[in-house]
C-alpha positions as CSV (number, residue, x, y, z in Angstrom):
1,X,0.0,0.0,0.0
2,X,1.4,3.4,-1.0
3,X,1.8,6.3,1.4
4,X,-0.9,8.2,-0.5
5,X,-3.4,5.3,0.0
6,X,-2.6,5.3,3.7
7,X,-3.0,9.1,3.9
8,X,-6.4,8.9,2.2
9,X,-7.6,5.8,4.1
10,X,-9.5,7.9,6.7
11,X,-11.6,9.3,3.8
12,X,-12.5,6.0,2.1
13,X,-16.0,5.7,0.5
14,X,-18.7,4.5,2.9
15,X,-19.0,1.2,1.0
16,X,-15.3,0.4,1.5
17,X,-15.5,1.3,5.2
18,X,-18.5,-0.9,5.6
19,X,-16.6,-3.8,4.0
20,X,-13.7,-3.3,6.4
21,X,-16.0,-3.4,9.5
22,X,-15.2,-6.3,11.8
23,X,-18.5,-8.2,11.2
24,X,-17.7,-11.1,13.5
25,X,-17.5,-8.6,16.3
26,X,-20.8,-7.1,15.3
27,X,-22.3,-10.6,15.2
28,X,-21.1,-11.3,18.7
29,X,-22.7,-8.1,20.0
30,X,-26.1,-9.0,18.3
31,X,-25.9,-12.5,19.7
32,X,-25.3,-11.4,23.3
33,X,-28.0,-8.7,22.9
34,X,-30.5,-11.3,21.8
35,X,-29.6,-13.5,24.7
36,X,-30.3,-10.5,26.9
37,X,-33.7,-10.0,25.2
38,X,-34.7,-13.7,25.9
39,X,-33.6,-13.4,29.5
40,X,-35.6,-10.2,30.1
41,X,-38.6,-11.8,28.4
42,X,-38.2,-14.6,31.0
43,X,-37.7,-12.2,33.8
44,X,-41.1,-10.7,33.2
45,X,-42.7,-14.2,33.4
46,X,-42.9,-14.7,29.7
47,X,-43.8,-11.2,28.6
48,X,-42.2,-8.6,26.3
49,X,-43.4,-5.9,28.7
50,X,-41.9,-4.1,30.6
51,X,-38.2,-4.9,29.8
52,X,-37.7,-7.1,26.8
53,X,-39.3,-4.9,24.1
54,X,-37.4,-1.8,25.3
55,X,-34.2,-3.8,25.4
56,X,-34.8,-5.0,21.8
57,X,-35.8,-1.5,20.6
58,X,-32.6,0.0,22.0
59,X,-30.6,-2.8,20.4
60,X,-32.2,-2.0,17.0
61,X,-31.4,1.7,17.4
62,X,-27.9,1.5,18.9
63,X,-26.5,-1.1,16.5
64,X,-26.8,1.3,13.5
65,X,-25.5,4.1,15.8
66,X,-22.5,1.9,16.6
67,X,-21.8,1.3,12.9
68,X,-22.2,5.0,12.1
69,X,-19.6,5.8,14.8
70,X,-17.2,3.3,13.3
71,X,-17.5,5.0,9.9
72,X,-16.5,8.5,11.2
73,X,-13.1,9.9,10.4
74,X,-10.9,9.3,13.6
75,X,-9.7,12.9,13.5
76,X,-13.3,13.9,14.5
77,X,-13.1,11.8,17.7
78,X,-9.6,13.3,18.4
79,X,-11.0,16.8,18.1
80,X,-14.1,16.3,20.3
81,X,-12.3,14.2,23.0
82,X,-11.9,17.2,25.4
83,X,-15.2,18.9,24.7
84,X,-17.0,15.5,25.2
85,X,-15.3,15.1,28.6
86,X,-16.3,18.7,29.6
87,X,-19.9,17.9,28.6
88,X,-19.9,14.7,30.6
89,X,-18.4,16.4,33.6
90,X,-21.0,19.2,33.5
91,X,-23.7,16.6,33.4
92,X,-22.2,14.9,36.4
93,X,-22.3,18.2,38.3
94,X,-25.9,18.8,37.1
95,X,-26.9,15.5,38.7
96,X,-26.1,16.9,42.1
97,X,-28.4,19.9,41.4
98,X,-31.2,18.5,39.2
99,X,-30.7,14.7,39.5
100,X,-33.6,12.3,39.8
101,X,-33.5,10.2,43.0
102,X,-34.2,6.5,42.7
103,X,-33.7,3.8,45.3
104,X,-31.9,6.2,47.6
105,X,-29.4,7.4,45.0
106,X,-29.2,10.5,42.9
107,X,-27.6,9.3,39.6
108,X,-30.0,10.3,36.8
109,X,-31.1,13.3,34.9
110,X,-34.8,13.0,33.9
111,X,-34.9,14.2,30.2
112,X,-38.5,13.1,29.7
113,X,-37.9,10.5,27.0
114,X,-35.0,9.0,28.9
115,X,-33.4,9.0,32.3
116,X,-29.8,9.8,31.5
117,X,-27.0,8.5,33.8
118,X,-24.0,10.8,33.0
119,X,-21.6,8.5,34.9
120,X,-22.0,5.9,32.1
121,X,-21.2,8.5,29.4
122,X,-18.1,9.6,31.5
123,X,-16.6,6.1,31.1
124,X,-16.3,6.7,27.3
125,X,-15.4,10.4,27.6
126,X,-12.6,9.7,30.0
127,X,-11.0,7.1,27.7
128,X,-11.1,9.5,24.7
129,X,-9.7,12.4,26.7
130,X,-6.8,10.4,28.2
131,X,-6.1,8.9,24.8
132,X,-5.8,12.4,23.3
133,X,-3.6,13.6,26.2
134,X,-1.1,10.8,25.9
135,X,-1.2,10.7,22.1
136,X,1.7,13.0,21.4
137,X,3.5,12.4,24.7
138,X,7.0,11.0,24.7
139,X,8.2,8.5,27.3
140,X,10.2,11.2,29.0
141,X,7.0,13.2,29.4
142,X,5.2,10.3,31.1
143,X,8.1,9.9,33.5
144,X,7.6,13.5,34.9
145,X,5.3,13.6,37.9
146,X,3.9,17.1,36.9
147,X,2.9,15.7,33.5
148,X,0.6,13.2,35.3
149,X,-1.3,15.7,37.3
150,X,-3.9,16.6,34.6
151,X,-4.8,12.9,33.8
152,X,-5.0,12.1,37.5
153,X,-7.3,15.0,38.0
154,X,-9.4,13.9,35.0
155,X,-9.8,10.5,36.6
156,X,-10.2,11.5,40.2
157,X,-12.7,14.4,40.0
158,X,-15.5,12.5,38.2
159,X,-14.8,9.5,40.3
160,X,-15.4,11.6,43.5
161,X,-18.6,13.1,42.0
162,X,-19.9,9.6,41.2
163,X,-19.0,8.3,44.6
164,X,-21.0,11.1,46.1
165,X,-24.2,10.1,44.2
166,X,-23.5,7.5,45.7
167,X,-22.4,4.9,43.1
168,X,-19.4,2.9,44.3
169,X,-19.4,0.5,41.4
170,X,-19.1,3.2,38.7
171,X,-16.6,5.1,40.7
172,X,-14.4,2.0,40.9
173,X,-14.8,1.5,37.2
174,X,-13.7,5.0,36.4
175,X,-10.7,4.7,38.6
176,X,-9.7,1.3,37.3
177,X,-10.1,2.2,33.6
178,X,-8.1,5.4,34.2
179,X,-5.3,3.5,35.9
180,X,-5.3,0.9,33.1
181,X,-4.9,3.6,30.5
182,X,-2.1,5.2,32.5
183,X,-0.3,1.8,32.5
184,X,-0.9,1.4,28.7
185,X,0.5,4.9,28.2
186,X,3.8,4.0,29.9
187,X,3.5,5.0,33.5
188,X,6.0,3.0,35.6
189,X,4.7,0.2,37.8
190,X,6.4,1.5,40.9
191,X,4.2,4.6,40.7
192,X,1.1,2.4,40.9
193,X,2.7,0.6,43.9
194,X,3.3,3.9,45.6
195,X,-0.3,5.0,44.9
196,X,-1.6,1.7,46.2
197,X,0.3,2.2,49.4
198,X,-1.1,5.7,49.9
199,X,-4.5,4.4,49.1
200,X,-4.2,1.7,51.8
201,X,-3.1,4.4,54.3
202,X,-6.3,6.4,53.7
203,X,-8.6,3.4,54.0
204,X,-9.7,4.3,57.6
205,X,-10.6,7.8,56.4
206,X,-12.5,6.4,53.4
207,X,-14.4,4.0,55.7
208,X,-15.5,6.8,57.9
209,X,-16.8,8.8,54.9
210,X,-18.8,5.9,53.5
211,X,-22.5,5.8,53.6
212,X,-24.0,3.3,56.0
213,X,-25.3,1.1,53.2
214,X,-21.9,0.9,51.6
215,X,-20.2,-0.1,54.9
216,X,-23.0,-2.7,55.3
217,X,-22.3,-4.1,51.9
218,X,-18.7,-4.8,52.8
219,X,-19.7,-6.3,56.1
220,X,-22.3,-8.4,54.4
221,X,-19.7,-9.6,51.8
222,X,-17.6,-10.9,54.6
223,X,-20.5,-12.6,56.4
224,X,-23.9,-12.6,54.4
225,X,-25.6,-14.8,57.1
226,X,-25.4,-12.1,59.7
227,X,-28.5,-10.4,58.2
228,X,-30.1,-13.0,55.9
229,X,-33.4,-11.1,55.5
230,X,-31.8,-7.7,55.2
231,X,-28.5,-6.7,53.7
232,X,-27.4,-10.3,53.1
233,X,-30.6,-11.2,51.2
234,X,-29.4,-10.3,47.7
235,X,-26.2,-12.3,47.7
236,X,-27.8,-15.3,49.6
237,X,-30.6,-15.6,47.0
238,X,-28.1,-15.2,44.2
239,X,-26.0,-18.0,45.4
240,X,-29.1,-20.2,45.9
241,X,-30.1,-19.5,42.3
242,X,-26.7,-20.1,40.9
243,X,-26.4,-23.5,42.7
244,X,-29.9,-24.6,41.9
245,X,-29.3,-24.2,38.2
246,X,-26.9,-27.2,38.2
247,X,-25.1,-28.2,35.0
248,X,-27.9,-27.8,32.5
249,X,-30.2,-25.4,34.2
250,X,-33.9,-25.5,35.1
251,X,-35.0,-24.4,31.6
252,X,-36.0,-21.1,30.1
253,X,-39.0,-19.5,32.0
254,X,-38.6,-22.1,34.7
255,X,-36.1,-20.6,37.1
256,X,-37.9,-20.8,40.5
257,X,-35.8,-18.3,42.4
258,X,-36.3,-15.7,39.6
259,X,-39.8,-16.5,38.6
260,X,-41.1,-16.6,42.2
261,X,-39.4,-13.2,42.8
262,X,-36.9,-14.5,45.4
263,X,-34.1,-13.2,43.3
264,X,-34.0,-9.3,43.5
265,X,-33.1,-7.1,40.6
266,X,-33.2,-10.0,38.3
267,X,-33.5,-7.8,35.2
268,X,-30.5,-5.6,36.1
269,X,-27.6,-6.4,38.5
270,X,-28.5,-10.1,38.9
271,X,-29.3,-10.9,35.3
272,X,-26.4,-13.3,35.1
273,X,-27.7,-15.2,38.2
274,X,-31.0,-15.7,36.4
275,X,-29.2,-16.8,33.3
276,X,-27.2,-19.4,35.3
277,X,-30.3,-20.7,37.1
278,X,-32.3,-21.2,33.8
279,X,-29.4,-22.4,31.5
280,X,-27.1,-23.8,34.1
281,X,-23.3,-24.0,34.2
282,X,-23.3,-24.7,30.4
283,X,-25.3,-21.6,29.5
284,X,-23.3,-19.4,31.9
285,X,-20.1,-20.7,30.3
286,X,-21.3,-20.0,26.8
287,X,-22.1,-16.4,27.7
288,X,-18.8,-15.9,29.4
289,X,-17.2,-17.4,26.3
290,X,-18.9,-14.8,24.1
291,X,-17.7,-12.0,26.3
292,X,-14.2,-13.5,26.1
293,X,-14.4,-13.5,22.3
294,X,-15.4,-9.9,22.4
295,X,-12.4,-9.1,24.6
296,X,-10.0,-11.0,22.4
297,X,-11.2,-9.3,19.2
298,X,-11.0,-5.9,20.9
299,X,-7.5,-6.7,22.0
300,X,-6.5,-7.7,18.5
301,X,-7.9,-4.4,17.1
302,X,-6.0,-2.4,19.8
303,X,-2.7,-4.2,19.0
304,X,-3.0,-3.4,15.3
305,X,-3.9,0.3,15.9
306,X,-1.8,2.7,13.8
307,X,-1.3,5.5,16.3
308,X,-1.1,6.0,20.1
309,X,-4.5,7.7,20.1
310,X,-6.3,4.8,18.4
311,X,-4.4,2.3,20.5
312,X,-5.4,3.9,23.8
313,X,-9.0,4.3,22.7
314,X,-9.3,0.7,21.7
315,X,-7.5,-0.5,24.8
316,X,-9.7,1.7,27.0
317,X,-12.9,0.2,25.5
318,X,-11.5,-3.3,26.1
319,X,-10.7,-2.4,29.7
320,X,-14.2,-1.0,30.2
321,X,-15.8,-4.1,28.8
322,X,-13.6,-6.4,30.9
323,X,-14.5,-4.4,34.1
324,X,-18.2,-4.5,33.4
325,X,-18.1,-8.3,33.0
326,X,-15.6,-9.2,35.7
327,X,-17.2,-6.9,38.4
328,X,-20.8,-8.0,37.6
329,X,-20.0,-11.8,37.6
330,X,-17.8,-11.5,40.7
331,X,-20.5,-9.5,42.4
332,X,-23.3,-12.0,41.9
333,X,-21.1,-15.0,42.8
334,X,-20.1,-13.4,46.1
335,X,-16.4,-12.8,45.2
336,X,-16.7,-9.1,45.8
337,X,-19.3,-6.9,47.5
338,X,-22.5,-5.9,45.6
339,X,-21.7,-2.6,43.9
340,X,-24.4,-2.3,41.2
341,X,-22.6,-2.8,37.9
342,X,-24.7,-4.2,35.0
343,X,-23.7,-7.0,32.6
344,X,-23.4,-5.3,29.1
345,X,-26.1,-6.2,26.6
346,X,-27.7,-8.6,29.1
347,X,-28.9,-6.4,32.0
348,X,-31.7,-4.0,31.4
349,X,-30.7,-0.3,31.2
350,X,-30.8,2.4,28.6
351,X,-27.9,4.7,29.4
352,X,-25.6,1.7,30.1
353,X,-26.4,0.1,26.7
354,X,-25.9,3.5,25.0
355,X,-22.4,4.0,26.6
356,X,-21.4,0.4,25.8
357,X,-22.5,0.6,22.2
358,X,-20.8,4.0,21.8
359,X,-17.6,2.4,23.1
360,X,-18.0,-0.6,20.7
361,X,-18.4,1.9,17.9
362,X,-15.1,3.6,18.8
363,X,-13.4,0.2,19.0
364,X,-14.7,-0.7,15.5
365,X,-13.7,2.7,14.3
366,X,-10.0,1.9,15.1
367,X,-10.4,-1.3,13.1
368,X,-12.0,0.3,10.1
369,X,-9.3,3.1,10.0
370,X,-6.4,0.8,10.8
371,X,-4.3,2.5,8.0
372,X,-5.1,6.1,9.1
373,X,-2.2,7.2,11.3
374,X,-2.8,10.3,13.3
375,X,0.1,12.9,13.7
376,X,1.0,14.7,16.9
377,X,-1.9,17.2,16.5
378,X,-4.5,14.7,15.3
379,X,-3.9,15.2,11.6
380,X,-3.8,12.2,9.3
381,X,-0.3,11.4,8.0
382,X,1.3,8.6,6.0
383,X,1.8,5.4,8.0
């Protein structure tokens, strides 16, 4: 391929870009989304209402949006990275003033047609902004402590805002994805070790600042049986449902813990538990295999990215997907405290699906424009 072809690859005709789209990746997304549809149909006792049809409609709307995002010139995403972060941050601040309170938490903005959760959008905006910041940085820059202050602030400020909502799970995800990108950008391991030591030192302070229910979740994690009808109820019922599914499961629409409403939040946080009860160990393993396939394809796209910006964007989206899946499955199996993180494309939720599909679109964008190398200022240059 000539340098001119590489230079013009970001401006290929739509038909050529569509042909370069990673269709197996799109197929995996559709397959997982349809599994989510079937699960939500079962969660409602064999009814499309109230969750399944909305989930299906969102899937139909967001898949074309995802493909459209993949087609856009990568220079556009470079240019709007910082403005998008500012918009997401302003929306997070607006939650404190105008936010809709649900189940004791103030996390949503009621826009009429949709209840927007800005913290989900921040997960994508944070990746884009960090990718742009480190795009033109040299390794000598990354070694300088002062150079790391802006990205650390970009990670810490929204995480603190989200923690105040309170939403511990999303705050952890923002911090973890940010740290992951710092590592990908070349920050030395000893700095993470130092940060970890400082974090351990402030644990007593953090514990004192936690909400009562957050402290109770941690205590429940260590001993669920201390309050089986209260704070320990969720995880106890989840473990019962997981165990009762056995190897092959009880069958679609026949999960007793879920269908008899013993399992709480079966359409959102504990959707994987319901899946395991009805389809058993085999069904759970299949779904985890599909997520693993998504992660491997995403990692492959990231490794083949032509520039630092594209590489970090793709890596950030892979890290986000991994965090969603690992935290949710660990949470419902009792490996970590319940923190309220959904399982992508399976759990019910509009803003979460929007953010995930946005991220998938950016990941696919890197694959489609794998010959479009971005220069230090975001311009396209020969590869």
